[in-house]
BAGUNU-153285 format. One record per residue (C-alpha): x, y, z. Coordinates in steps of 0.2 Angstrom, whole numbers, plus 5000, padded with zeros to 4 digits. Layout:
BEGIN
XYZ ...
***
This chain:
BEGIN
440855774343 439855914337 439756094344 438156064355 438855904362 440455994366 439456134375 438456004385 439955904389 441056044395 439656114406 438855964413 440255824412 441855914412 442955764418 442355654405 442355794392 444155834395 444655654394 443755634378 444655784370 446455734375 446855664358 445855804348 446955914338 447056094344 446256164329 444556084335 444656184351 445156344341 443556314330 442456294345 443156454353 443056554338 441256504334 440656514352 441556684355 440856754339 439056704344 439356764362 439956934356 438456954344 437256924358 438257044369 438057174356 436257144355 435957144374 437057294375 435957384362 434257334371 434757334389 436257454390 438057404392 439057374408 440557434399 440957614397 440257674381 441757794378 442157664364 440957664349 439557534353 439857454336 441757454338 441657384356 441157204351 442457204337 443857254349 443157134363 443256994350 444957034344 445557054362 444856894368 445456794353 447256854355 447156854374 446756674374 448356634364 449456744376 448556674391 448856494386 450656524383 450856604400 449856464409 450856334398 452456404405 451856374423 451056204418 452856154413 453556224429 452256124439 452655964431 451255964417 451455834404 450355914390 450956024376 450356194372 448956124363 448256044378 448456204388 447556294375 446156164374 445956174393 445756364393 444756374377 443456254383 443556304401 443056484396 441356424389 440356484405 441256654403 440756674385 438956624390 439056764403 439656884390 438156844380 436856874394 437856984406 436757134404 435257034409 435956924422 437357014431 436956944448 437656774443 439256834436 440356784451 439656604451 439856584432 441656654434 441956524447 441256384437 442356434422 443956424434 443356254440 443256194422 444956264418 445656174433 444856014428 445456034410 447256064415 447255924427 446655804414 447555864399 449255884409 449055734420 449255834436 448255854452 446855974454 447956074466 449356094454 448156134440 447456274451 449256334454 449556344435 448156464434 448356574450 450256584451 450456674434 449256804440 450156834456 451856844447 451256964434 450357064448 451957074458 452957124443 451757264438 451757324456 453657344456 453557434439 452257554445 453157584461 454757624452 453857744440 452957834454 454557844464 455457924449 454058044447 454158094465 455958114465 455858224449 454558324458 455658344473 457158394462 456058524453 455558594470 457358604477 457958694462 
***
C-alpha cells in the first residue's frame, strides 16, 4: 500500500485499514510517520510564517519546527511504550510494534491539523477527537480487544501520569511552604 492509499485508508476506512496493516512490519508505520510528520512540520512552518503562529514565538521561528519535529518523533516512541504497558495490563495481545502502528497511523489527523492549524483553528477539537477515535480503532484491531478497553489504554495512562505529577507538585509546594514557615519562625 503506498503512502496516499494509507492516508486515505486511515482517514476514511479505519477499521479495514488497521486490519490490513496487522501483519505490516513496524518500520512501515515509522516511515509513514516520519514522512507525514516532516511534511506536516514544513507546512506548519510555512503557515506560521504567513499567518502567524499559535505557539509562543519566544522560540526562534526557524528552530521551533525542528524542535517540534524532534519532540513529536521521540514522543511517539515514549507514548507508544506507555500505552503498550497499559495495553498489556488491559489484556492486549499485540506487541509494541502493533501499539506503535495504532498510534502512528492514528495521529494522521493531528499532523494534518498541525499543517493547517493556523488557518483552521476552529476544527481543532473535532480533528483531535477523530484522531483519538482512530487510535482506539487501531488499538482494538491490532491488540484484539474491545473498543472500551482500547479507549482505557489511551485514557488511563494520562490519568495515572496526571495523578503522579499532582502528588509530586503537591509535595514540592508543601516543602517550599514549610521552608518559608521555618524561615519566618527563625
